[in-house]
C-alpha beads as a LAMMPS data file, in Angstrom:
LAMMPS data file: protein, C-alpha beads

76 atoms
75 bonds

1 atom types
1 bond types

-500.0 500.0 xlo xhi
-500.0 500.0 ylo yhi
-500.0 500.0 zlo zhi

Masses

1 110.0

Atoms # bond

1 1 1 -295.781 -433.634 451.824
2 1 1 -295.532 -437.466 452.404
3 1 1 -294.587 -437.360 455.822
4 1 1 -297.404 -434.539 456.550
5 1 1 -299.786 -436.664 455.052
6 1 1 -298.663 -439.786 456.932
7 1 1 -298.726 -437.718 460.076
8 1 1 -302.182 -436.533 459.708
9 1 1 -304.179 -439.610 457.712
10 1 1 -301.762 -442.353 457.919
11 1 1 -302.643 -444.980 455.103
12 1 1 -300.471 -446.804 452.613
13 1 1 -298.621 -445.839 449.556
14 1 1 -301.671 -445.980 447.425
15 1 1 -303.809 -443.574 450.124
16 1 1 -300.967 -441.109 450.409
17 1 1 -300.710 -440.807 446.932
18 1 1 -304.807 -440.198 446.634
19 1 1 -304.530 -437.828 449.160
20 1 1 -301.694 -435.783 447.707
21 1 1 -303.654 -435.921 444.304
22 1 1 -306.764 -434.772 446.224
23 1 1 -304.722 -431.845 447.517
24 1 1 -302.982 -431.139 444.290
25 1 1 -306.415 -430.790 442.560
26 1 1 -307.967 -428.453 445.328
27 1 1 -310.069 -430.811 446.899
28 1 1 -308.315 -430.281 450.411
29 1 1 -309.295 -433.470 453.125
30 1 1 -310.530 -432.517 456.028
31 1 1 -308.389 -432.802 459.264
32 1 1 -305.718 -430.666 458.667
33 1 1 -304.800 -427.616 460.826
34 1 1 -304.654 -424.484 459.128
35 1 1 -301.051 -423.923 458.924
36 1 1 -300.663 -426.990 457.934
37 1 1 -303.388 -427.047 455.394
38 1 1 -301.380 -424.149 453.418
39 1 1 -298.402 -425.934 453.532
40 1 1 -299.854 -428.942 451.735
41 1 1 -301.902 -426.937 449.410
42 1 1 -298.720 -424.683 448.375
43 1 1 -296.910 -428.094 447.600
44 1 1 -299.211 -430.437 446.405
45 1 1 -298.938 -430.237 442.709
46 1 1 -295.012 -430.783 443.103
47 1 1 -295.783 -433.284 445.178
48 1 1 -298.040 -435.304 442.829
49 1 1 -295.411 -435.191 439.862
50 1 1 -292.845 -436.185 441.931
51 1 1 -294.907 -439.029 443.603
52 1 1 -295.648 -440.223 440.328
53 1 1 -292.252 -439.919 439.029
54 1 1 -291.075 -442.242 442.416
55 1 1 -293.889 -444.726 441.430
56 1 1 -292.676 -444.763 437.765
57 1 1 -288.824 -445.745 439.009
58 1 1 -290.019 -448.197 441.346
59 1 1 -292.778 -449.692 439.987
60 1 1 -292.387 -449.351 436.154
61 1 1 -288.523 -448.891 435.346
62 1 1 -285.511 -447.144 436.452
63 1 1 -285.487 -445.557 433.467
64 1 1 -288.474 -443.609 433.966
65 1 1 -287.729 -439.944 432.515
66 1 1 -287.319 -437.225 435.130
67 1 1 -290.226 -434.729 434.754
68 1 1 -288.058 -431.970 434.598
69 1 1 -290.151 -430.097 432.257
70 1 1 -293.314 -430.548 434.183
71 1 1 -291.720 -429.414 437.549
72 1 1 -290.230 -426.155 435.375
73 1 1 -294.036 -425.370 434.650
74 1 1 -295.073 -425.428 438.031
75 1 1 -292.008 -423.620 439.506
76 1 1 -291.171 -421.146 437.032

Bonds

1 1 1 2
2 1 2 3
3 1 3 4
4 1 4 5
5 1 5 6
6 1 6 7
7 1 7 8
8 1 8 9
9 1 9 10
10 1 10 11
11 1 11 12
12 1 12 13
13 1 13 14
14 1 14 15
15 1 15 16
16 1 16 17
17 1 17 18
18 1 18 19
19 1 19 20
20 1 20 21
21 1 21 22
22 1 22 23
23 1 23 24
24 1 24 25
25 1 25 26
26 1 26 27
27 1 27 28
28 1 28 29
29 1 29 30
30 1 30 31
31 1 31 32
32 1 32 33
33 1 33 34
34 1 34 35
35 1 35 36
36 1 36 37
37 1 37 38
38 1 38 39
39 1 39 40
40 1 40 41
41 1 41 42
42 1 42 43
43 1 43 44
44 1 44 45
45 1 45 46
46 1 46 47
47 1 47 48
48 1 48 49
49 1 49 50
50 1 50 51
51 1 51 52
52 1 52 53
53 1 53 54
54 1 54 55
55 1 55 56
56 1 56 57
57 1 57 58
58 1 58 59
59 1 59 60
60 1 60 61
61 1 61 62
62 1 62 63
63 1 63 64
64 1 64 65
65 1 65 66
66 1 66 67
67 1 67 68
68 1 68 69
69 1 69 70
70 1 70 71
71 1 71 72
72 1 72 73
73 1 73 74
74 1 74 75
75 1 75 76
């Protein structure tokens, strides 16, 4: 997800996170080819959860809890 967002829109860590969140909320940015847009839409919610987790580990604490329950709800 991050790789595709970077390839399509570039941007820094914050911009990519905002774009991932937009996809996760169903607000698809323009400019993605149809097949790529479908992949981004399908994976955006999981990517948003994992992006939040990675940011927590990198910026808050290495003991940031893994979002296992949130992921189980998204991927039963």
